C-alpha angles and dihedrals in degrees: 000000000000118000138175096253105172141015121191122186128190141154127235132199114219114192119215129226089229138006115272115211138186134154095281102042149357120210141171096192141022129228109209136183118237124194126191116193127193122207113196133197100222093203099051102021091232115149138201124197128213129192130209137175140194136179112218113205118185092203091055109039100000091249128133127194090250091050093046093052090049091049090052092047099045101036121007102039092041090057095047107033111106095013115140130220116253095207113034090185090061104034095161092056090046093050089047091056091050091049094050093045090053092045090052095047093047095038093237093158092053100044131066095249097112098128091048094053099035099070093050094045093050092048091052094048091045092053095044094048090049089052089050091045093235136109123256088230095056091042092052093047093048090048087061094042092252137122115237119238118229099229148010134204117240128208128220130252123214113205124205110290145146119294093245092057095046095076093050093053093045091050090050092052091048093049091044088057104245112164095198130043125186119204123208108227139163102088099099131358096226093045091048092056092044091051094052093044092049092047093053091045094052100034097045126217099296097069119081114236121206130173133211120201097180094218094308100128143056129223097274096047091049091053091047092049091049091053093045094054098039092112091056096058101233107193100202144004113213123211097335095172134039115291096253097048092098096153090057090050090052092051093044090052088056095041114040127063101224116080112265109227122193123215115148088034090058113066104125140039090245090054090052090053092049095046090051094047095052093040093235097158148010096225142035121216101209116197115181096219095044097053100042107268140301098313093052090045090053091051089053091048089053092049090051095049091047091054101041094252119146118237127223125189107228131187137206114242106255101028114158123219090276095067091036089058091048093051091048090050090055092047095047091048092055122051099198108075115130096200139012127209133182134043093112089128101132093039095052110024123069087206133011131210099228132071089220117079104234095181115129112256130218112321088022091280116166116187120207108248115246101227129103122267111013087345098241135100127213122254091227094193093056092040095054093043096049097046116113128191115259117233124227096019102110115140116266121235112281094025099101092155090065121075132179110215137175087266094055131265119345120195 
């Protein structure tokens, strides 16, 4: 019998090489949630470990690291700890059923708790796939009657910055071979136009240019921006208005020429269904952590494809190699993504959490790692050194099986 024997939750602080800024936030480090799950064979005592990660962002889903750890402790882990696998010959399918049952009971796919659930879900899938001696990517592709590809090609993202640093970053992306570049805009109308004009001038006509306003505009300003940059062939405008301005998104999708992509408006499976039904956008930015893990992300991919909506692989700023591997698994298991973001690990992080280097190579190419599970292994030295104690996660009276330690929350 295989059971979920142990769940360990902690938070890590990952310092950046430089500050990353957009209209909603500026940060020089990321505080992420890490979950380690142990599956145990109760007859032999043999164990398999799985690792998961999420990046709570209060301005995206309303979650904090402290809140995510508490949600895992009080709800998700309590529902899953001690559960046994129905089919030991297909542990990944069995884990998937347990995950989806828990998600249904606790309304995970209808609440903005994606970052709380994601780390635990990924750890469970990682452990089960290792036990089955398969990769999560190949399992996910086969589940949808597809064959996984072995690589994808990422694009670059340009954060807010001074005009004199813009050219250097654009030249780097061009020389590195990226075919798509997304520009963070929304800070200043004149600077926004200058940024797009300079990008087209330096990148040439063969590279796709996209922009992301991170909720900074209203309807009129979005329309004006679209008209002002018409000559520069901007392919998409991401989240131009606040996340709950759905009527404006519907009208913008009808009005402007660039594809309207939603990001902050898309944090749950239910939101994806609603956005599709009211035709509020032409594209979904799907970030694994934001939406609740791989299974939720796959559901959103399916909703998009059913409704003729383009799909974009997004990434949280500050993801370690664990989340990068999860995003790549989703992308390689589905052939229809229009754009891929992320995998800037070496360029952004001073230190990563995986032994494997998940940074996109020349041309933005990201190969799917060959290992079982998510395909990556923890750099235990970095992981133990970068862990910080979570606040406000002490065990409640009567929950003797739950212990807050210096390494985080142990269940």
